[in-house]
C-alpha positions as CSV (number, residue, x, y, z in Angstrom):
1,E,0.1,-0.1,0.0
2,P,1.3,3.6,-1.0
3,T,0.4,4.6,2.8
4,V,2.8,1.8,4.1
5,R,5.6,3.1,1.7
6,T,5.0,7.1,2.6
7,E,4.9,6.5,6.7
8,L,8.1,3.7,6.4
9,M,9.7,6.5,4.6
10,E,9.2,9.5,7.1
11,Q,10.8,7.0,9.4
12,I,14.0,6.5,7.8
13,P,15.3,10.1,9.4
14,P,14.9,8.9,12.7
15,I,16.2,6.0,12.5
16,A,19.2,6.6,10.1
17,I,19.8,9.2,13.1
18,F,19.6,6.7,15.9
19,L,21.8,4.6,14.0
20,Q,24.4,7.0,13.3
21,E,24.8,7.5,17.0
22,S,24.8,4.1,17.9
23,R,27.5,2.9,14.9
24,P,30.3,0.8,17.2
25,K,26.6,-1.6,17.5
26,F,24.9,-1.2,13.8
27,P,28.3,0.0,11.7
28,T,26.4,-0.8,7.9
29,A,22.6,-1.2,8.8
30,F,21.8,1.8,7.2
31,F,24.4,1.8,4.2
32,E,23.3,-1.8,3.5
33,Y,19.1,-1.8,4.2
34,L,18.0,1.9,4.2
35,M,19.7,3.7,1.6
36,P,18.5,1.3,-0.6
37,I,14.6,1.5,0.0
38,V,15.4,5.7,-0.1
39,V,16.7,5.6,-3.4
40,R,14.4,2.7,-5.1
41,Y,11.4,5.0,-3.9
42,L,12.6,8.0,-5.4
43,T,11.0,6.2,-8.3
44,D,8.0,4.7,-6.9
45,I,4.8,4.8,-9.2
46,N,3.2,7.2,-6.2
47,N,3.7,10.6,-6.5
48,Q,3.0,11.2,-2.6
49,V,6.2,7.7,-1.7
50,R,7.9,9.9,-3.7
51,K,7.6,12.9,-2.4
52,A,8.1,11.1,0.8
53,S,11.7,9.5,-0.3
54,Q,13.1,13.1,-1.4
55,E,12.2,14.9,1.5
56,A,14.0,12.1,3.5
57,L,17.1,12.2,1.5
58,L,17.3,16.2,2.1
59,I,17.1,15.4,5.4
60,L,19.6,12.5,5.3
61,L,21.5,15.0,3.3
62,E,21.3,18.2,5.7
63,Q,22.5,15.9,8.7
64,D,25.4,14.7,6.6
65,L,24.5,10.7,7.1
66,V,24.8,9.7,3.8
67,A,28.3,8.8,2.0
68,Q,29.3,10.4,-0.6
69,S,30.1,7.0,-2.4
70,D,26.5,6.7,-2.3
71,I,26.1,9.8,-2.9
72,E,28.1,9.8,-6.6
73,N,26.8,5.8,-7.4
74,K,23.5,6.0,-5.9
75,V,21.2,9.4,-5.8
76,C,23.0,11.1,-8.6
77,P,22.6,8.3,-11.4
78,I,19.2,7.9,-10.3
79,L,18.6,11.6,-10.5
80,L,20.2,11.9,-14.1
81,D,18.3,9.2,-15.5
82,L,15.0,11.1,-14.1
83,S,15.9,14.5,-15.6
84,A,17.0,13.1,-19.0
85,P,15.3,14.1,-21.8
86,D,13.1,11.6,-22.3
87,S,11.8,11.4,-18.9
88,D,8.4,11.2,-18.0
89,D,7.6,15.0,-17.6
90,E,6.2,14.1,-14.2
91,Y,9.4,12.6,-13.0
92,K,11.5,15.4,-14.2
93,V,10.2,18.5,-12.7
94,E,11.0,16.4,-9.1
95,A,14.3,15.5,-9.9
96,V,14.9,19.4,-11.3
97,N,13.7,20.3,-8.0
98,I,15.7,17.9,-6.1
99,I,18.8,18.4,-7.8
100,C,18.3,22.2,-6.8
101,K,17.8,21.6,-2.9
102,M,20.6,19.2,-3.0
103,A,23.3,20.8,-4.3
104,S,24.1,23.1,-1.5
105,M,24.4,20.4,0.6
106,L,27.2,18.0,-1.7
107,S,30.8,18.9,-2.5
108,R,31.6,21.7,-5.0
109,T,33.5,18.5,-6.8
110,T,30.3,16.6,-7.2
111,V,27.7,19.0,-8.2
112,E,30.2,20.5,-10.8
113,H,31.1,17.2,-12.7
114,M,28.4,14.9,-11.8
115,L,24.8,17.8,-11.3
116,L,25.9,20.7,-13.7
117,P,26.0,19.1,-16.5
118,R,22.4,17.8,-16.5
119,F,21.6,21.5,-15.1
120,C,22.7,23.2,-17.8
121,E,20.4,21.1,-20.0
122,L,17.2,21.7,-17.7
123,C,17.5,25.3,-18.6
124,S,16.9,25.2,-21.9
125,D,14.3,23.0,-22.0
126,G,11.6,23.6,-24.6
127,K,9.4,21.1,-23.6
128,L,8.5,22.2,-19.9
129,F,8.5,25.6,-18.9
130,Q,7.7,24.4,-15.1
131,V,11.5,22.9,-15.5
132,R,12.8,26.0,-17.1
133,K,11.2,27.7,-13.9
134,I,12.8,25.5,-11.5
135,C,16.0,26.7,-13.1
136,A,15.5,30.0,-13.1
137,A,14.4,30.3,-9.2
138,N,17.1,28.7,-8.1
139,F,19.7,29.7,-10.2
140,G,21.7,31.8,-7.9
141,D,22.0,28.6,-5.4
142,I,23.6,26.5,-8.2
143,C,26.1,29.9,-8.8
144,N,27.3,29.8,-5.2
145,A,27.4,26.2,-5.1
146,V,29.6,25.6,-7.8
147,G,31.9,28.9,-7.6
148,Q,33.2,31.7,-9.5
149,E,34.8,30.2,-12.8
150,A,32.2,27.7,-13.6
151,T,29.1,30.0,-12.8
152,E,31.2,32.2,-15.5
153,R,31.8,29.8,-18.1
154,L,29.1,27.4,-17.9
155,L,25.8,29.2,-16.2
156,I,26.7,33.0,-17.0
157,P,25.6,32.0,-20.7
158,K,22.1,30.4,-19.6
159,F,21.4,33.1,-17.3
160,F,21.3,35.1,-20.2
161,E,18.6,32.8,-22.2
162,L,16.5,32.6,-19.0
163,C,16.6,36.3,-18.6
164,S,15.1,36.7,-22.4
165,D,12.5,33.8,-22.0
166,S,8.9,34.0,-23.9
167,V,7.5,33.3,-19.9
168,W,7.5,36.5,-18.6
169,G,7.6,34.3,-14.9
170,M,10.7,32.8,-16.3
171,R,12.4,36.8,-16.4
172,K,10.9,37.4,-12.9
173,A,12.5,34.6,-11.2
174,C,15.5,35.5,-12.8
175,A,15.3,38.8,-11.9
176,E,14.9,38.1,-8.1
177,C,18.3,36.0,-7.7
178,F,19.9,38.3,-9.7
179,M,22.0,39.8,-6.4
180,A,22.6,35.9,-5.6
181,V,24.0,35.5,-9.1
182,S,26.0,38.9,-9.3
183,Y,27.6,37.8,-5.9
184,T,29.6,35.3,-7.4
185,T,31.0,36.5,-10.4
186,S,34.0,38.3,-11.0
187,P,33.7,42.5,-10.9
188,E,33.8,42.4,-14.7
189,V,31.8,40.1,-15.4
190,R,29.5,42.1,-13.0
191,R,29.8,45.6,-14.8
192,S,30.1,44.8,-18.5
193,K,27.9,41.4,-18.4
194,L,25.2,41.7,-15.8
195,S,24.6,45.2,-15.8
196,P,23.4,45.6,-19.2
197,L,21.4,42.3,-18.6
198,F,20.0,43.9,-14.9
199,I,19.3,47.3,-17.3
200,S,17.2,44.9,-19.7
201,L,15.1,43.2,-16.8
202,I,14.1,46.5,-15.2
203,S,13.1,47.9,-18.5
204,D,10.8,45.2,-19.2
205,T,7.4,44.6,-21.1
206,C,5.7,43.1,-18.4
207,R,5.1,45.3,-15.2
208,W,6.0,41.8,-12.3
209,V,9.0,41.6,-14.5
210,R,10.0,45.0,-14.0
211,Q,8.3,45.3,-10.2
212,A,11.1,42.3,-9.5
213,A,14.0,44.0,-11.0
214,F,13.4,47.0,-8.9
215,Q,13.2,45.6,-5.9
216,S,16.7,43.7,-6.8
217,L,17.9,47.0,-7.7
218,G,19.4,47.4,-4.2
219,P,20.6,44.5,-3.5
220,F,22.3,44.1,-6.7
221,I,24.1,47.4,-6.2
222,S,25.5,46.0,-3.2
223,T,27.6,43.6,-5.2
224,F,29.7,46.4,-6.3
225,A,31.1,47.6,-2.8
226,N,34.1,45.9,-1.5
227,P,32.7,43.7,1.3
228,S,35.6,45.2,4.0
229,S,34.5,48.4,3.6
230,A,30.5,48.4,3.3
231,G,30.7,45.7,5.7
232,L,28.3,43.7,3.4
233,Y,28.1,40.0,3.2
234,I,26.0,37.0,1.9
235,R,24.8,34.7,4.6
236,E,24.7,30.6,4.4
237,D,20.9,31.3,3.5
238,G,21.8,33.3,0.7
239,T,20.6,36.5,2.1
240,L,22.3,40.2,2.2
241,S,23.4,41.2,5.4
242,I,25.0,44.5,6.9
243,R,28.1,43.6,9.5
244,P,28.0,46.5,12.0
245,S,31.3,48.6,11.7
246,A,33.8,48.2,14.6
247,Q,32.8,52.0,15.5
248,D,28.9,51.2,16.0
249,V,29.7,47.7,18.0
250,N,31.8,49.9,20.4
251,S,29.1,52.8,20.7
252,N,26.3,50.2,21.2
253,S,28.2,47.8,23.3
254,C,26.2,47.0,25.8
255,Q,23.0,46.4,23.5
256,P,22.6,43.5,21.1
257,S,23.7,44.1,17.8
258,N,21.5,43.4,15.3
259,N,21.9,42.5,11.8
260,I,19.9,44.2,8.9
261,T,19.1,41.4,6.4
262,L,18.6,42.1,2.6
263,S,16.8,39.2,0.7
264,S,18.0,38.5,-2.4
265,S,14.9,37.3,-3.7
266,A,14.7,41.0,-3.1
267,N,12.0,42.3,-0.2
268,A,13.9,44.9,0.2
269,A,14.9,47.9,-2.3
């Protein structure tokens, strides 16, 4: 019964954590018995079971319970198969979504060598706009996961494509993550390539795209500042934060310091 398999998936993370804490007693139980079930249920015929398996996998990755060998030899191959051009539409949408969520939890080498080529292909998926939308919405996270060199060499051309997509929702998603993409690039790329691209979004024919671009204007401009003098930095969750200067800290030493956070999805101008 699908409900039984779904319930089983929900119990996998706490069992895995227990096994991790009791590793001397159960050295291989998770890798031999539980991990294969999680991987198998990623392709289950029932969408609720697949969803539960995806959520369990992300929790396991967050807790650093999945071995690097299992990620590269078991998890990634399944996701690459599910996101292949001839894959079922529903499976493909789910696969690209979990690939994007996984990127920040994996090593840069694994993401760049195993997942980045497929992500670039999916950015140009002409069949499903939902796939391109997921790619656009998570573009900043992928850039952050692979670093400056891969971003400028492989991702920026795809970002240009998405910023000129015929579907306005794609362009809006790009405007919302523009700061995160810009932060990953060099000052020269930021000035010569991203600035003209941002101007095109801020002049877009769709008012929703223009509004998102205007909301991202301040965060985008902040990426041109020198972090050491401006006190701007990007947190691990992808938000822009302002670190108070030493003078401000000294003058308010009796009060708790508060960081001003500007979301990369443009909640502040």
